[in-house]
N, C-alpha and C positions, 0 to 999 in steps of 0.2 A: 226178279222176284221182289215182292213188296217187303218193306223193312219189318213189319210186324210178324209175318210168317217166318222170315229169315231169323229173327231173334228167337222165336219159339223153337225152330229147328235146331239152332245152336245150343239152346238150353237142353233140349231133348237129348241131343248127342252127348252132353255132359251128364245127363241124368238128374238135372235140377229143375225145380218148378219155375215157371215164367208166365207172365201175362203179356200177350202180344200188343194189346192196345187197351184204352180205357173202356171200350165197349165189350171187351172180352170176346171178340169175334173168333179169336184163336188163342189157345193157351195150352200149357202142359203141366202135368204134375211130376214130370221127370220120366215116367214110364209110358204115358199115353198122351197123344196130341188130340185136342178137342177143337171142333169148330162149333162155336156156341156151346151146346151141351152134348153134341154128337161126337163120339170117339171116331177119329178118322185115321189114326196110326197108333201102333203099339209095338213096344219092344217085348218080345216073348222071352220066357225064361232061358231059352236056348241061345238068345242073343239075336235071333232073326227078327227082322222088322216086317210087320204086316201093315199094308195101307189099303184102305177101301177102294173099290173101283170107282171110276169117274161117274158111272151111272147111279151109284148109291148116294151121291150127293144131292140133297133136295133143293138147295138154293144156289144162286150164282156165286155168292161169296164162298160157300163151301166148295163148289166145283173149282173155283180159282185156287183155293188152298190145297185141295186134293191134287190138282195139276202140279202145283209147286212141289208137293211131296213126291209125286211120281218122277219128276225131273231130278230132284235131289237124291232120292233113294231109288235109283234106277234098278237096283238089284233086289228091291223088296218084293215080297209075295203080295199079289193083289187079291183081296178077299171081298166078299159081298158085304160083310159086316164085321166089326171088331167085337161088338157086344150083341149077340143075337137077340137079347131081350130089349134092346134100345128101340124105341119107336119115335120117329120125328113128330114133334108137336109144334104147331105154329104158335107164335107169341100170343095170338088172339084166341088160342085154344080154350082158355077158361072163360071167355066172354060170350060164348054161345055161337061164335062163327064156326063154320064148317072147315075143317082142315082135311088133309089127305086121308085120314083114317076115320072119317065120319064126324058126326056132331059132337061138340063139346068134350074135348079131351080133359084128362085129369089136370089139376093145377100143377105148375112147374115147381120143382123142389129148388131150394136156394142153392147157389153154386158154392163150392167149398172156398174158404179163404186161402189165398195163396200169397206167398211173400214175393214181392217184385224183385227180380234179379236184373242187374244192369250189366 
């Protein structure tokens, strides 16, 4: 398992926020693990952990992170989506390029500021 996702998983298990790497390819707010902006795992109020299915991951990086989560949380429930309102948007989405959901997606919102935990 890569170090950045391992660090994020460890922080998620402790319930604290963590940024996996400088590009924020994976990060957690303590309750949800994100790949870029896509929620890929979440701790439910019951304590159960839900992880998205491998097929729900739109990029190779996200697929790799989801795979690491499936291995680490082998008891987790696999779901099609953590947030049913989430729609994958390519980074080129606001420049007029076509992404998987048609032409010109809405602009990306800024990511929340997180405190780096070592």
